[in-house]
N, C-alpha and C positions, 0 to 999 in steps of 0.2 A: 154178399157168400152168406152159407146157413152151414153147418157143422154139427152133425150128431155124435155128442159122444156118448161110449153104450159098454157093454160089455157081452160076449156070448153067453155067460152064467146067469145074466140078467133078466128076470122075465117080464119087468115093464119095457126093458128094453124091447123084445121082442115084438112086445103091441106096436109101439108107437114105428117100428122097421118100414111096415107096407105105407103109411101114411109121409114119411121122407123121403122112400123109392117114389111114391105117388109125385110127390114137392117135384124133385129132378126129372122126372118126366120131361111135366108141366112145362116147369122152367128150364130146359132145355138150349142150351144158347143164351139166355138170359140172364141165368144167374149159376152160380157156382154152386150144387149139393154134395157137399163129402161129409163122410161116415169116418172116423176116430174109436180105433179098440183103445178103450183107456188102459187096458191090462198089455197093450201089445206099444203104448207110445208113454211113455209115460211123464215125458221131457214136454210134450205140445198140452197134456192135461194138465200136469202143473203149469206152463205158460200162462193159460188161462181158465188158472185159481177154480179147477172143475172138485167140485169134493161132492158130489152128488151124479148119480146116474140115474136113470136118462137125460140128461141134459142137451140147450137144444141153444148152441150160440149162433147169433146174426151178429156180421159183420157189416 
């Protein structure tokens, strides 16, 4: 599982987004690739200890 923590206002996050989308397509059915907007999901962001974005978390 891969989780991309991002925010809409974050320039580097927008730069990373196409790479995350490509990984999601490449590993479809083999791995879970998801995105988490830190502004909309503060609890999950806190649970994973995310303090800077973009952040990519592998489980």
